[in-house]
KOLLO-389803 format. One record per residue (C-alpha): residue in three letters; x, y, z. Coordinates in steps of 0.5 Angstrom, whole numbers, plus 500, padded with zeros to 3 digits. Example, Ala and Ser with C-alpha at 12.3 -4.5 7.8 and 13.67 -1.06 7.14 Angstrom:
<atoms>
<atom r="ALA" X="525" Y="491" Z="516"/>
<atom r="SER" X="527" Y="498" Z="514"/>
</atoms>
This chain:
<atoms>
<atom r="MET" X="887" Y="362" Z="038"/>
<atom r="PRO" X="885" Y="358" Z="043"/>
<atom r="LEU" X="879" Y="357" Z="048"/>
<atom r="ARG" X="878" Y="360" Z="054"/>
<atom r="PRO" X="880" Y="354" Z="059"/>
<atom r="THR" X="873" Y="353" Z="063"/>
<atom r="PHE" X="874" Y="353" Z="071"/>
<atom r="VAL" X="875" Y="346" Z="072"/>
<atom r="GLU" X="881" Y="346" Z="067"/>
<atom r="ARG" X="883" Y="352" Z="069"/>
<atom r="LEU" X="885" Y="349" Z="076"/>
<atom r="PRO" X="892" Y="347" Z="077"/>
<atom r="PHE" X="893" Y="339" Z="077"/>
<atom r="ARG" X="893" Y="338" Z="083"/>
<atom r="SER" X="887" Y="342" Z="085"/>
<atom r="ARG" X="883" Y="339" Z="080"/>
<atom r="ALA" X="885" Y="332" Z="084"/>
<atom r="ALA" X="884" Y="334" Z="091"/>
<atom r="SER" X="877" Y="337" Z="088"/>
<atom r="ALA" X="875" Y="329" Z="086"/>
<atom r="LEU" X="878" Y="325" Z="092"/>
<atom r="LEU" X="874" Y="332" Z="097"/>
<atom r="ALA" X="868" Y="330" Z="093"/>
<atom r="LEU" X="869" Y="323" Z="094"/>
<atom r="ALA" X="870" Y="322" Z="101"/>
<atom r="THR" X="865" Y="328" Z="103"/>
<atom r="CYS" X="858" Y="323" Z="105"/>
<atom r="GLY" X="859" Y="321" Z="112"/>
<atom r="THR" X="867" Y="324" Z="114"/>
<atom r="LEU" X="865" Y="331" Z="117"/>
<atom r="ALA" X="861" Y="326" Z="123"/>
<atom r="SER" X="867" Y="321" Z="124"/>
<atom r="ALA" X="873" Y="326" Z="125"/>
<atom r="ALA" X="868" Y="330" Z="131"/>
<atom r="GLN" X="871" Y="324" Z="133"/>
<atom r="LYS" X="877" Y="326" Z="135"/>
<atom r="PRO" X="880" Y="332" Z="139"/>
<atom r="VAL" X="881" Y="339" Z="137"/>
<atom r="THR" X="887" Y="341" Z="136"/>
<atom r="VAL" X="887" Y="348" Z="138"/>
<atom r="TRP" X="895" Y="354" Z="135"/>
<atom r="LEU" X="893" Y="360" Z="139"/>
<atom r="THR" X="897" Y="367" Z="138"/>
<atom r="THR" X="894" Y="372" Z="142"/>
<atom r="ALA" X="895" Y="379" Z="142"/>
<atom r="ASP" X="899" Y="380" Z="147"/>
<atom r="GLN" X="905" Y="375" Z="144"/>
<atom r="SER" X="905" Y="370" Z="150"/>
<atom r="SER" X="904" Y="365" Z="145"/>
<atom r="LEU" X="905" Y="365" Z="138"/>
<atom r="LEU" X="903" Y="360" Z="133"/>
<atom r="LYS" X="903" Y="355" Z="139"/>
<atom r="GLN" X="900" Y="349" Z="140"/>
<atom r="GLN" X="895" Y="349" Z="146"/>
<atom r="SER" X="897" Y="342" Z="151"/>
<atom r="GLU" X="890" Y="341" Z="151"/>
<atom r="PRO" X="885" Y="339" Z="146"/>
<atom r="LEU" X="879" Y="341" Z="146"/>
<atom r="LYS" X="874" Y="334" Z="146"/>
<atom r="TRP" X="867" Y="333" Z="143"/>
<atom r="HIS" X="860" Y="333" Z="147"/>
<atom r="LYS" X="853" Y="332" Z="145"/>
<atom r="ALA" X="851" Y="338" Z="141"/>
<atom r="SER" X="845" Y="343" Z="145"/>
<atom r="ASP" X="841" Y="348" Z="142"/>
<atom r="THR" X="846" Y="354" Z="141"/>
<atom r="PRO" X="844" Y="359" Z="137"/>
<atom r="SER" X="851" Y="362" Z="137"/>
<atom r="ALA" X="855" Y="356" Z="134"/>
<atom r="ILE" X="859" Y="356" Z="128"/>
<atom r="HIS" X="855" Y="350" Z="124"/>
<atom r="ILE" X="861" Y="347" Z="120"/>
<atom r="ASP" X="858" Y="343" Z="113"/>
<atom r="ASP" X="863" Y="340" Z="109"/>
<atom r="SER" X="857" Y="338" Z="103"/>
<atom r="THR" X="857" Y="345" Z="102"/>
<atom r="THR" X="864" Y="347" Z="098"/>
<atom r="TYR" X="868" Y="353" Z="095"/>
<atom r="GLN" X="873" Y="355" Z="092"/>
<atom r="THR" X="879" Y="350" Z="091"/>
<atom r="VAL" X="885" Y="354" Z="095"/>
<atom r="ASP" X="892" Y="355" Z="092"/>
<atom r="GLY" X="896" Y="357" Z="097"/>
<atom r="PHE" X="898" Y="363" Z="103"/>
<atom r="GLY" X="905" Y="367" Z="103"/>
<atom r="HIS" X="909" Y="374" Z="102"/>
<atom r="ALA" X="912" Y="377" Z="096"/>
<atom r="LEU" X="920" Y="375" Z="095"/>
<atom r="THR" X="921" Y="382" Z="093"/>
<atom r="GLY" X="928" Y="384" Z="091"/>
<atom r="GLY" X="930" Y="387" Z="097"/>
<atom r="SER" X="928" Y="381" Z="101"/>
<atom r="ALA" X="932" Y="377" Z="097"/>
<atom r="GLN" X="938" Y="380" Z="097"/>
<atom r="LEU" X="937" Y="380" Z="105"/>
<atom r="LEU" X="937" Y="373" Z="105"/>
<atom r="MET" X="943" Y="372" Z="101"/>
<atom r="LYS" X="947" Y="377" Z="105"/>
<atom r="MET" X="946" Y="371" Z="111"/>
<atom r="SER" X="950" Y="366" Z="112"/>
<atom r="PRO" X="949" Y="359" Z="108"/>
<atom r="GLY" X="948" Y="355" Z="114"/>
<atom r="ALA" X="942" Y="361" Z="117"/>
<atom r="ARG" X="939" Y="362" Z="110"/>
<atom r="LYS" X="938" Y="355" Z="110"/>
<atom r="ALA" X="934" Y="354" Z="116"/>
<atom r="LEU" X="930" Y="360" Z="115"/>
<atom r="LEU" X="928" Y="358" Z="108"/>
<atom r="GLN" X="927" Y="350" Z="111"/>
<atom r="GLU" X="922" Y="353" Z="117"/>
<atom r="LEU" X="919" Y="358" Z="111"/>
<atom r="PHE" X="918" Y="354" Z="106"/>
<atom r="GLY" X="919" Y="346" Z="109"/>
<atom r="ASN" X="913" Y="342" Z="112"/>
<atom r="GLY" X="917" Y="340" Z="118"/>
<atom r="PRO" X="913" Y="340" Z="125"/>
<atom r="ASN" X="918" Y="347" Z="126"/>
<atom r="ASP" X="916" Y="349" Z="119"/>
<atom r="ILE" X="910" Y="354" Z="117"/>
<atom r="ALA" X="909" Y="351" Z="109"/>
<atom r="THR" X="909" Y="358" Z="106"/>
<atom r="SER" X="906" Y="355" Z="099"/>
<atom r="TYR" X="906" Y="361" Z="095"/>
<atom r="ILE" X="910" Y="367" Z="094"/>
<atom r="ARG" X="910" Y="373" Z="089"/>
<atom r="VAL" X="916" Y="376" Z="085"/>
<atom r="SER" X="917" Y="382" Z="081"/>
<atom r="ILE" X="919" Y="382" Z="074"/>
<atom r="GLY" X="925" Y="387" Z="074"/>
<atom r="ALA" X="925" Y="392" Z="081"/>
<atom r="SER" X="920" Y="394" Z="085"/>
<atom r="ASP" X="919" Y="399" Z="090"/>
<atom r="MET" X="923" Y="394" Z="095"/>
<atom r="ASN" X="929" Y="393" Z="092"/>
<atom r="GLU" X="935" Y="399" Z="092"/>
<atom r="TYR" X="935" Y="400" Z="086"/>
<atom r="VAL" X="931" Y="401" Z="079"/>
<atom r="PHE" X="932" Y="396" Z="073"/>
<atom r="THR" X="928" Y="393" Z="068"/>
<atom r="TYR" X="932" Y="387" Z="064"/>
<atom r="ASP" X="932" Y="391" Z="058"/>
<atom r="ASP" X="935" Y="398" Z="059"/>
<atom r="LEU" X="937" Y="404" Z="055"/>
<atom r="ALA" X="941" Y="410" Z="055"/>
<atom r="ALA" X="935" Y="416" Z="054"/>
<atom r="GLY" X="934" Y="417" Z="046"/>
<atom r="GLU" X="936" Y="409" Z="045"/>
<atom r="THR" X="931" Y="404" Z="044"/>
<atom r="ASP" X="931" Y="396" Z="042"/>
<atom r="PRO" X="926" Y="394" Z="039"/>
<atom r="GLN" X="928" Y="387" Z="037"/>
<atom r="LEU" X="930" Y="386" Z="045"/>
<atom r="ALA" X="938" Y="383" Z="044"/>
<atom r="HIS" X="939" Y="387" Z="051"/>
<atom r="PHE" X="935" Y="383" Z="055"/>
<atom r="THR" X="938" Y="380" Z="060"/>
<atom r="LEU" X="936" Y="377" Z="067"/>
<atom r="HIS" X="943" Y="379" Z="071"/>
<atom r="GLU" X="940" Y="384" Z="077"/>
<atom r="ASP" X="936" Y="377" Z="079"/>
<atom r="GLU" X="941" Y="372" Z="077"/>
<atom r="LYS" X="945" Y="376" Z="084"/>
<atom r="ASP" X="938" Y="374" Z="089"/>
<atom r="VAL" X="931" Y="373" Z="087"/>
<atom r="ILE" X="933" Y="366" Z="083"/>
<atom r="PRO" X="939" Y="363" Z="088"/>
<atom r="VAL" X="933" Y="365" Z="092"/>
<atom r="LEU" X="928" Y="362" Z="089"/>
<atom r="LYS" X="932" Y="356" Z="087"/>
<atom r="GLU" X="934" Y="354" Z="094"/>
<atom r="ILE" X="926" Y="354" Z="096"/>
<atom r="LEU" X="924" Y="351" Z="091"/>
<atom r="ALA" X="929" Y="346" Z="093"/>
<atom r="ILE" X="925" Y="345" Z="099"/>
<atom r="ASN" X="918" Y="346" Z="097"/>
<atom r="PRO" X="919" Y="343" Z="089"/>
<atom r="LYS" X="911" Y="346" Z="088"/>
<atom r="ILE" X="912" Y="352" Z="091"/>
<atom r="THR" X="906" Y="356" Z="086"/>
<atom r="ILE" X="910" Y="363" Z="083"/>
<atom r="LEU" X="907" Y="369" Z="081"/>
<atom r="ALA" X="910" Y="374" Z="077"/>
<atom r="SER" X="908" Y="381" Z="077"/>
<atom r="PRO" X="911" Y="387" Z="073"/>
<atom r="TRP" X="911" Y="395" Z="076"/>
<atom r="THR" X="914" Y="398" Z="070"/>
<atom r="ALA" X="916" Y="396" Z="062"/>
<atom r="PRO" X="922" Y="399" Z="060"/>
<atom r="ALA" X="922" Y="407" Z="060"/>
<atom r="TRP" X="924" Y="408" Z="052"/>
<atom r="MET" X="917" Y="404" Z="051"/>
<atom r="LYS" X="913" Y="408" Z="056"/>
<atom r="ASP" X="910" Y="416" Z="053"/>
<atom r="ASN" X="914" Y="419" Z="058"/>
<atom r="GLY" X="921" Y="416" Z="058"/>
<atom r="LYS" X="921" Y="415" Z="065"/>
<atom r="VAL" X="921" Y="408" Z="070"/>
<atom r="LYS" X="917" Y="413" Z="075"/>
<atom r="GLY" X="909" Y="413" Z="072"/>
<atom r="GLY" X="907" Y="414" Z="065"/>
<atom r="THR" X="903" Y="408" Z="061"/>
<atom r="LEU" X="906" Y="404" Z="054"/>
<atom r="LYS" X="906" Y="406" Z="048"/>
<atom r="PRO" X="901" Y="403" Z="044"/>
<atom r="GLU" X="907" Y="401" Z="038"/>
<atom r="ASP" X="909" Y="398" Z="044"/>
<atom r="TYR" X="904" Y="393" Z="046"/>
<atom r="ASP" X="907" Y="387" Z="043"/>
<atom r="THR" X="914" Y="388" Z="044"/>
<atom r="TYR" X="913" Y="389" Z="052"/>
<atom r="ALA" X="909" Y="382" Z="050"/>
<atom r="HIS" X="916" Y="379" Z="048"/>
<atom r="TYR" X="920" Y="381" Z="054"/>
<atom r="LEU" X="914" Y="378" Z="059"/>
<atom r="VAL" X="916" Y="371" Z="054"/>
<atom r="LEU" X="923" Y="373" Z="055"/>
<atom r="TYR" X="922" Y="373" Z="063"/>
<atom r="LEU" X="918" Y="367" Z="062"/>
<atom r="GLN" X="923" Y="362" Z="058"/>
<atom r="GLY" X="929" Y="365" Z="061"/>
<atom r="MET" X="926" Y="362" Z="069"/>
<atom r="GLN" X="923" Y="357" Z="065"/>
<atom r="SER" X="931" Y="356" Z="063"/>
<atom r="ARG" X="933" Y="356" Z="070"/>
<atom r="GLY" X="929" Y="351" Z="073"/>
<atom r="ILE" X="923" Y="356" Z="075"/>
<atom r="HIS" X="916" Y="356" Z="073"/>
<atom r="ILE" X="912" Y="362" Z="074"/>
<atom r="ASP" X="906" Y="360" Z="075"/>
<atom r="ALA" X="902" Y="366" Z="073"/>
<atom r="ILE" X="903" Y="373" Z="071"/>
<atom r="THR" X="899" Y="380" Z="072"/>
<atom r="PRO" X="900" Y="385" Z="066"/>
<atom r="GLN" X="901" Y="391" Z="071"/>
<atom r="ASN" X="903" Y="392" Z="079"/>
<atom r="GLU" X="897" Y="396" Z="081"/>
<atom r="PRO" X="896" Y="399" Z="075"/>
<atom r="GLU" X="892" Y="406" Z="077"/>
<atom r="ASN" X="898" Y="407" Z="082"/>
<atom r="PRO" X="902" Y="412" Z="078"/>
<atom r="LYS" X="906" Y="414" Z="085"/>
<atom r="ASN" X="911" Y="408" Z="087"/>
<atom r="THR" X="917" Y="407" Z="084"/>
<atom r="PRO" X="918" Y="405" Z="079"/>
<atom r="SER" X="911" Y="405" Z="077"/>
<atom r="MET" X="906" Y="405" Z="070"/>
<atom r="VAL" X="900" Y="407" Z="069"/>
<atom r="LEU" X="894" Y="402" Z="065"/>
<atom r="THR" X="888" Y="403" Z="064"/>
<atom r="ALA" X="883" Y="398" Z="064"/>
<atom r="GLU" X="881" Y="399" Z="057"/>
<atom r="GLN" X="888" Y="398" Z="054"/>
<atom r="GLU" X="889" Y="393" Z="059"/>
<atom r="ALA" X="885" Y="389" Z="055"/>
<atom r="THR" X="887" Y="391" Z="049"/>
<atom r="PHE" X="894" Y="388" Z="052"/>
<atom r="ILE" X="892" Y="383" Z="054"/>
<atom r="GLY" X="887" Y="380" Z="048"/>
<atom r="LYS" X="892" Y="383" Z="043"/>
<atom r="SER" X="898" Y="382" Z="046"/>
<atom r="LEU" X="900" Y="379" Z="051"/>
<atom r="GLY" X="895" Y="373" Z="051"/>
<atom r="PRO" X="897" Y="370" Z="044"/>
<atom r="ALA" X="904" Y="371" Z="046"/>
<atom r="ILE" X="904" Y="367" Z="051"/>
<atom r="SER" X="901" Y="361" Z="048"/>
<atom r="LYS" X="904" Y="361" Z="041"/>
<atom r="ALA" X="910" Y="360" Z="045"/>
<atom r="GLY" X="907" Y="354" Z="049"/>
<atom r="LEU" X="908" Y="357" Z="055"/>
<atom r="HIS" X="903" Y="355" Z="060"/>
<atom r="THR" X="903" Y="361" Z="065"/>
<atom r="ARG" X="896" Y="364" Z="067"/>
<atom r="ILE" X="895" Y="371" Z="066"/>
<atom r="ILE" X="892" Y="374" Z="072"/>
<atom r="ALA" X="888" Y="381" Z="071"/>
<atom r="PHE" X="888" Y="387" Z="075"/>
<atom r="ASP" X="892" Y="387" Z="081"/>
<atom r="HIS" X="890" Y="394" Z="085"/>
<atom r="ASN" X="885" Y="395" Z="090"/>
<atom r="CYS" X="877" Y="393" Z="092"/>
<atom r="ASP" X="875" Y="400" Z="090"/>
<atom r="HIS" X="874" Y="399" Z="083"/>
<atom r="PRO" X="872" Y="393" Z="083"/>
<atom r="GLN" X="870" Y="395" Z="075"/>
<atom r="TYR" X="877" Y="395" Z="072"/>
<atom r="PRO" X="878" Y="388" Z="072"/>
<atom r="GLU" X="870" Y="386" Z="069"/>
<atom r="THR" X="872" Y="391" Z="064"/>
<atom r="ILE" X="877" Y="386" Z="061"/>
<atom r="LEU" X="873" Y="379" Z="063"/>
<atom r="LYS" X="868" Y="383" Z="059"/>
<atom r="ASP" X="872" Y="383" Z="053"/>
<atom r="PRO" X="870" Y="377" Z="048"/>
<atom r="ASP" X="879" Y="378" Z="046"/>
<atom r="SER" X="882" Y="379" Z="053"/>
<atom r="SER" X="876" Y="375" Z="057"/>
<atom r="ARG" X="879" Y="368" Z="054"/>
<atom r="TYR" X="885" Y="368" Z="055"/>
<atom r="THR" X="885" Y="370" Z="063"/>
<atom r="ASP" X="884" Y="366" Z="069"/>
<atom r="GLY" X="883" Y="371" Z="074"/>
<atom r="ALA" X="884" Y="378" Z="078"/>
<atom r="GLY" X="887" Y="379" Z="082"/>
<atom r="PHE" X="886" Y="384" Z="088"/>
<atom r="HIS" X="889" Y="389" Z="094"/>
<atom r="LEU" X="886" Y="391" Z="101"/>
<atom r="TYR" X="890" Y="399" Z="101"/>
<atom r="LEU" X="882" Y="403" Z="099"/>
<atom r="GLY" X="874" Y="399" Z="098"/>
<atom r="GLN" X="872" Y="393" Z="101"/>
<atom r="ILE" X="874" Y="385" Z="101"/>
<atom r="SER" X="866" Y="384" Z="098"/>
<atom r="ALA" X="869" Y="387" Z="092"/>
<atom r="LEU" X="872" Y="380" Z="090"/>
<atom r="THR" X="864" Y="377" Z="090"/>
<atom r="GLN" X="862" Y="382" Z="086"/>
<atom r="VAL" X="867" Y="380" Z="080"/>
<atom r="HIS" X="865" Y="372" Z="083"/>
<atom r="ASP" X="858" Y="373" Z="082"/>
<atom r="ALA" X="859" Y="376" Z="075"/>
<atom r="PHE" X="864" Y="371" Z="072"/>
<atom r="PRO" X="863" Y="365" Z="075"/>
<atom r="ARG" X="868" Y="362" Z="072"/>
<atom r="THR" X="873" Y="367" Z="073"/>
<atom r="ASN" X="878" Y="365" Z="079"/>
<atom r="ILE" X="879" Y="370" Z="084"/>
<atom r="TYR" X="886" Y="372" Z="087"/>
<atom r="PHE" X="889" Y="376" Z="093"/>
<atom r="THR" X="895" Y="378" Z="090"/>
<atom r="GLU" X="897" Y="384" Z="096"/>
<atom r="GLN" X="897" Y="386" Z="102"/>
<atom r="MET" X="901" Y="390" Z="107"/>
<atom r="VAL" X="900" Y="388" Z="114"/>
<atom r="VAL" X="905" Y="391" Z="119"/>
<atom r="PRO" X="905" Y="394" Z="127"/>
<atom r="ARG" X="901" Y="400" Z="129"/>
<atom r="ARG" X="902" Y="404" Z="134"/>
<atom r="ASN" X="898" Y="409" Z="138"/>
<atom r="ARG" X="898" Y="416" Z="136"/>
<atom r="THR" X="895" Y="418" Z="143"/>
<atom r="THR" X="898" Y="411" Z="148"/>
<atom r="GLY" X="905" Y="411" Z="144"/>
<atom r="ILE" X="904" Y="404" Z="144"/>
<atom r="THR" X="905" Y="399" Z="138"/>
<atom r="ASP" X="899" Y="394" Z="137"/>
<atom r="SER" X="902" Y="387" Z="133"/>
<atom r="SER" X="896" Y="384" Z="135"/>
<atom r="ILE" X="893" Y="380" Z="128"/>
<atom r="ALA" X="886" Y="379" Z="130"/>
<atom r="GLN" X="884" Y="385" Z="126"/>
<atom r="PRO" X="888" Y="383" Z="120"/>
<atom r="GLU" X="887" Y="376" Z="120"/>
<atom r="ALA" X="879" Y="377" Z="120"/>
<atom r="ARG" X="880" Y="383" Z="114"/>
<atom r="VAL" X="885" Y="380" Z="109"/>
<atom r="VAL" X="886" Y="372" Z="110"/>
<atom r="ILE" X="879" Y="371" Z="113"/>
<atom r="GLY" X="876" Y="376" Z="109"/>
<atom r="ALA" X="879" Y="374" Z="102"/>
<atom r="MET" X="877" Y="367" Z="104"/>
<atom r="GLU" X="870" Y="368" Z="106"/>
<atom r="ASN" X="870" Y="372" Z="098"/>
<atom r="TRP" X="872" Y="367" Z="093"/>
<atom r="SER" X="880" Y="368" Z="094"/>
<atom r="ARG" X="884" Y="362" Z="092"/>
<atom r="ASN" X="890" Y="365" Z="096"/>
<atom r="VAL" X="892" Y="370" Z="100"/>
<atom r="LEU" X="899" Y="374" Z="099"/>
<atom r="LEU" X="902" Y="380" Z="103"/>
<atom r="TRP" X="907" Y="385" Z="103"/>
<atom r="ASN" X="913" Y="383" Z="104"/>
<atom r="LEU" X="916" Y="377" Z="106"/>
<atom r="ALA" X="923" Y="381" Z="109"/>
<atom r="ALA" X="926" Y="388" Z="110"/>
<atom r="ASP" X="932" Y="390" Z="115"/>
<atom r="PRO" X="931" Y="394" Z="121"/>
<atom r="ASN" X="929" Y="401" Z="118"/>
<atom r="ASN" X="924" Y="398" Z="112"/>
<atom r="GLY" X="930" Y="397" Z="106"/>
<atom r="PRO" X="932" Y="397" Z="102"/>
<atom r="HIS" X="927" Y="401" Z="097"/>
<atom r="THR" X="928" Y="405" Z="092"/>
<atom r="ASN" X="928" Y="413" Z="092"/>
<atom r="ASP" X="923" Y="418" Z="092"/>
<atom r="GLY" X="917" Y="413" Z="091"/>
<atom r="GLY" X="919" Y="406" Z="095"/>
<atom r="CYS" X="916" Y="405" Z="101"/>
<atom r="PRO" X="920" Y="406" Z="107"/>
<atom r="MET" X="914" Y="403" Z="112"/>
<atom r="CYS" X="913" Y="397" Z="109"/>
<atom r="ALA" X="916" Y="393" Z="115"/>
<atom r="GLY" X="915" Y="385" Z="112"/>
<atom r="ALA" X="914" Y="379" Z="115"/>
<atom r="MET" X="921" Y="379" Z="119"/>
<atom r="THR" X="927" Y="384" Z="120"/>
<atom r="LEU" X="932" Y="381" Z="118"/>
<atom r="ASP" X="940" Y="384" Z="120"/>
<atom r="GLY" X="945" Y="379" Z="118"/>
<atom r="ASP" X="943" Y="372" Z="122"/>
<atom r="ASN" X="938" Y="375" Z="127"/>
<atom r="VAL" X="931" Y="374" Z="124"/>
<atom r="LYS" X="924" Y="377" Z="127"/>
<atom r="ARG" X="919" Y="375" Z="126"/>
<atom r="LEU" X="914" Y="379" Z="126"/>
<atom r="SER" X="905" Y="381" Z="126"/>
<atom r="ALA" X="904" Y="379" Z="118"/>
<atom r="TYR" X="909" Y="373" Z="118"/>
<atom r="TYR" X="904" Y="370" Z="124"/>
<atom r="THR" X="898" Y="373" Z="120"/>
<atom r="ALA" X="900" Y="367" Z="115"/>
<atom r="ALA" X="903" Y="362" Z="118"/>
<atom r="HIS" X="896" Y="362" Z="122"/>
<atom r="ALA" X="893" Y="359" Z="115"/>
<atom r="SER" X="900" Y="356" Z="111"/>
<atom r="LYS" X="901" Y="351" Z="116"/>
<atom r="PHE" X="895" Y="347" Z="116"/>
<atom r="VAL" X="891" Y="349" Z="110"/>
<atom r="PRO" X="896" Y="346" Z="104"/>
<atom r="PRO" X="893" Y="347" Z="096"/>
<atom r="GLY" X="888" Y="343" Z="094"/>
<atom r="SER" X="884" Y="344" Z="100"/>
<atom r="ILE" X="878" Y="346" Z="100"/>
<atom r="ARG" X="874" Y="352" Z="103"/>
<atom r="ILE" X="867" Y="350" Z="106"/>
<atom r="ALA" X="861" Y="352" Z="109"/>
<atom r="SER" X="861" Y="355" Z="118"/>
<atom r="ASN" X="855" Y="358" Z="119"/>
<atom r="ALA" X="854" Y="363" Z="124"/>
<atom r="PRO" X="850" Y="369" Z="127"/>
<atom r="ALA" X="853" Y="375" Z="123"/>
<atom r="ASP" X="856" Y="378" Z="131"/>
<atom r="THR" X="860" Y="372" Z="131"/>
<atom r="ALA" X="868" Y="373" Z="131"/>
<atom r="PRO" X="871" Y="372" Z="123"/>
<atom r="HIS" X="872" Y="365" Z="121"/>
<atom r="VAL" X="872" Y="360" Z="116"/>
<atom r="ALA" X="874" Y="353" Z="114"/>
<atom r="PHE" X="877" Y="348" Z="110"/>
<atom r="ARG" X="877" Y="341" Z="108"/>
<atom r="THR" X="885" Y="339" Z="106"/>
<atom r="PRO" X="885" Y="334" Z="102"/>
<atom r="LYS" X="888" Y="329" Z="107"/>
<atom r="GLY" X="882" Y="330" Z="109"/>
<atom r="LYS" X="883" Y="335" Z="116"/>
<atom r="HIS" X="878" Y="340" Z="117"/>
<atom r="VAL" X="881" Y="347" Z="119"/>
<atom r="LEU" X="878" Y="352" Z="122"/>
<atom r="LEU" X="881" Y="359" Z="123"/>
<atom r="VAL" X="877" Y="363" Z="128"/>
<atom r="SER" X="880" Y="372" Z="130"/>
<atom r="ASN" X="878" Y="376" Z="135"/>
<atom r="PRO" X="880" Y="383" Z="133"/>
<atom r="SER" X="875" Y="385" Z="139"/>
<atom r="LYS" X="876" Y="387" Z="146"/>
<atom r="ASP" X="873" Y="382" Z="149"/>
<atom r="ASP" X="873" Y="374" Z="150"/>
<atom r="ALA" X="870" Y="371" Z="146"/>
<atom r="LYS" X="866" Y="364" Z="146"/>
<atom r="LEU" X="866" Y="359" Z="141"/>
<atom r="VAL" X="862" Y="353" Z="140"/>
<atom r="ILE" X="863" Y="349" Z="134"/>
<atom r="ALA" X="858" Y="344" Z="131"/>
<atom r="VAL" X="859" Y="338" Z="127"/>
<atom r="GLY" X="853" Y="335" Z="127"/>
<atom r="LYS" X="851" Y="332" Z="133"/>
<atom r="LYS" X="857" Y="334" Z="137"/>
<atom r="GLN" X="860" Y="341" Z="138"/>
<atom r="ALA" X="867" Y="343" Z="143"/>
<atom r="GLU" X="867" Y="350" Z="147"/>
<atom r="ALA" X="872" Y="354" Z="147"/>
<atom r="THR" X="875" Y="361" Z="149"/>
<atom r="LEU" X="878" Y="365" Z="144"/>
<atom r="PRO" X="882" Y="372" Z="147"/>
<atom r="ALA" X="881" Y="378" Z="146"/>
<atom r="GLY" X="886" Y="381" Z="140"/>
<atom r="ALA" X="887" Y="374" Z="139"/>
<atom r="VAL" X="888" Y="368" Z="132"/>
<atom r="ALA" X="886" Y="361" Z="133"/>
<atom r="THR" X="887" Y="355" Z="128"/>
<atom r="PHE" X="883" Y="349" Z="130"/>
<atom r="ILE" X="884" Y="343" Z="127"/>
<atom r="TRP" X="881" Y="335" Z="128"/>
</atoms>
């Protein structure tokens, strides 16, 4: 049985290479970089500026003693970045396939390309079988009530071949290096104790069968030219309310990973990592249970989190307890919020940028994934009796008509400027400073992402060695600074 790989061994190759290059290049580069003007990309609360490069770059001058300055220090480094993006749900893929080929090609280029007008999305999440943002529920081995298929003779990816697989192939043609995470919402009903796609739990006698089912999925996608970089054993394992859904306790997931899924993936010779938990920040003890278990921990690359409940600091709690374990942020819905008193819809991205993107990165996450990529004007398609009627996408798609929403810009302020292989670096400032996080890219650029969720304009001072630059960030605005 394989030993649990070291932290360095578990990094993707491109990240390991980038880390080594950055370590060699750190000495003296920050000071020299401070000679370059600072380009600014801004999104404002009133949407007068949407991820727009400002005409006047910031200029450096001699630093003064400014207590509120954000001090950038790339001699202090943290985690390597794997990427930023969204969930490509079955519903999202279905809507994309309803577009005309030319319109879809242009939109996918904008989303996943690396050109001047593209946002360079670098990480996506797909569902294994249907999620609650599919038009209807399916798994890859659905049978009539009372039937079983322990040999998985009826396994098929036919449903994904309608939309998810074609869209993934088009995305990979634009960005062959994109990272893909896959999560199941349920096992086939005949493997569950309640015999239903909603709720219930996996029967212990079917642990090995379900592991084989997931391996068949990974192999099937691989045979179609789609490498699944990582898998979670269960989306939201403590949530029985979605349709579909399945409950797994921490102890059950530990047993499933350690005795069934991990050995099955290893035996199949696959290079897909296992990410535990994939649920809310209110229960960090769940992944800790898995990481403490000697069997499951050897196969577990890291822990994934959502932020519908709990505090983002839970990511650091797990990191501090298991420093060799990778931390991931695998889902959060970002939607415009309507004030019930005023009736005004707040489409500002400042709050989710601060809470989710900056918060996750400042707490050791290697990625940030938002939920979900696209929905129609009625927030569909979604399943009945447990689907999500309020789940707006990063975009609204209505045929070839595209409307970009809050989540689009929330992710784009990071994805466009912080490519995979970047490293988070220190950005030290007083606690009352606007939320921020800093990176150094593989090409040696420095990126500072700042959000101002307050009601007042924020005066910013960016300090690099003996140089500093100043900016004013309007209330409710987000800016990415690059030099």
